[in-house]
C-alpha angles and dihedrals in degrees: 000000000000112000121226115259118268093237137025094240116121115274114254114263107236128198126184122202116235113265123245133190125226117229095199118109130206116243136185114253115250090220114064113235096183132061115279094251096046117108113264113245106229123206116263114273116261116272117266115269115257113267125193118202117216109222114207128204088238091061093049090045098057098082090040092054090048087063098035102048099060091042091054092047091057094063118105090210122035116249113261120213124180121204113201109208116188101146133082091215107136093216092055091047091050091049090050090052091048091049092050092052094046093048093048090051091050095046094251119141106235120184121189109210104202114203096162090109094053109156097234117093094198128082090234090055094048091047090052091050093052093045091050091051091051092051092049092051091048088063096045108100091195091067116090097177141014127195123183115204107233153230099058117137106007131280099296098048094039088055089054090054092050090050090053093060112101113239085231091072103022093128094164093053093231103120116110091257093051094045092049089053091053089059094050108037133034113234116255117243112272089233090062092049095047095041088074106021091181114063095004094055093041090059096041124098135212116259126199100288098216092051090045090051090054091052091052090049093050090049091050089051090052096243105164117246088234092051131119117259130184116204117194099201133060103189120148094246103036119014101036099045090043091053091049094047092049093046091048088054091055104267127136104235131196111198113200132188139140092286095058143268130314130191113220120191141141118253131176092278095048136263114005124200119188131177112232134176102219111140116246095244090059091050092050091049092061101035123112088199137018122200119189127187105163115148117225131018102337122139125196111233094248094184087073096054119116111248110263097017122150114244124196121189115204096167119107088215094048122250098205126072119222090259089072086091090064090070109014119091092202127019122191106187096175130021100161090120090058091050090054091050089052087050090058091045088054090049090053091051091049092049091049092048090051091049091052093046093247095113102030099101112118117244117230095189088225091147090070114096 
């Protein structure tokens, strides 16, 4: 995972000129300029063809599992995670199935609570059913983590549901308290947390698991912590916390959505967010990494990518065309498995905090309107 910067000084702004290719070719002179017996100086061999490496979630997951597996095996009682599914969205259903398989393989008790057949035919009734289920799980001491598959009822009501989740079981790291922390403090490296699973884990906190999975993927792809990253998404649970976490680690971050572009970076006074009007192609041309999580039929303009950049696709529909491999150095088309591993890491942290008394305070849900 990205390491925090060594100082609090602003990260250097980096720009990279657009690359160009020369069409000229070296040739041997027709008139010899060396003695007849001298070795002939041949032209340099052609440059190697561009190669893009596909980075799988399994590859990123290997070092995470090496930390996670022994920590899980040391628990007297298996972790218990509940996934609350109240949407017919195919992507959410697929993610729930993936989570169930991964948890079973890791020895984690995963329960899918299916509310899709809730009796009420009105949105208000369905919302009340989901909220009631969240409150009941908040009070269940056997639950180590709760994730609610969103979107469900639109931005405002979904935010109310996230606010209703007790920090004690906020395994996705999307409650207001967890999101606020992601803006203020860079996450510690997993290796540091798991090296001493006692005190270190008891004082750790869950971070948004999708954003944390992206950080692990960027680190695996050797993107420097002080690099330049463009994120095409500014949602409350993915794009915004990811931008903050990267900036807090020292990166220069361009956050892009339909409303425009923002520059996120850390300066001496803390996290800085500035509206800018730089066109997306210019941002892509100088970015060491590009992360896209746009739902629907959006395609990143790959012809503008800097050669060798790292591209991560978080969209279920796919935001990169196949020609991304003509310019990207590393392409990660799916990292859902890494997100699920970060989910289990968060559950371990929450269990350890509860055991130490750090996370045992009851949640009243008073923040919910």
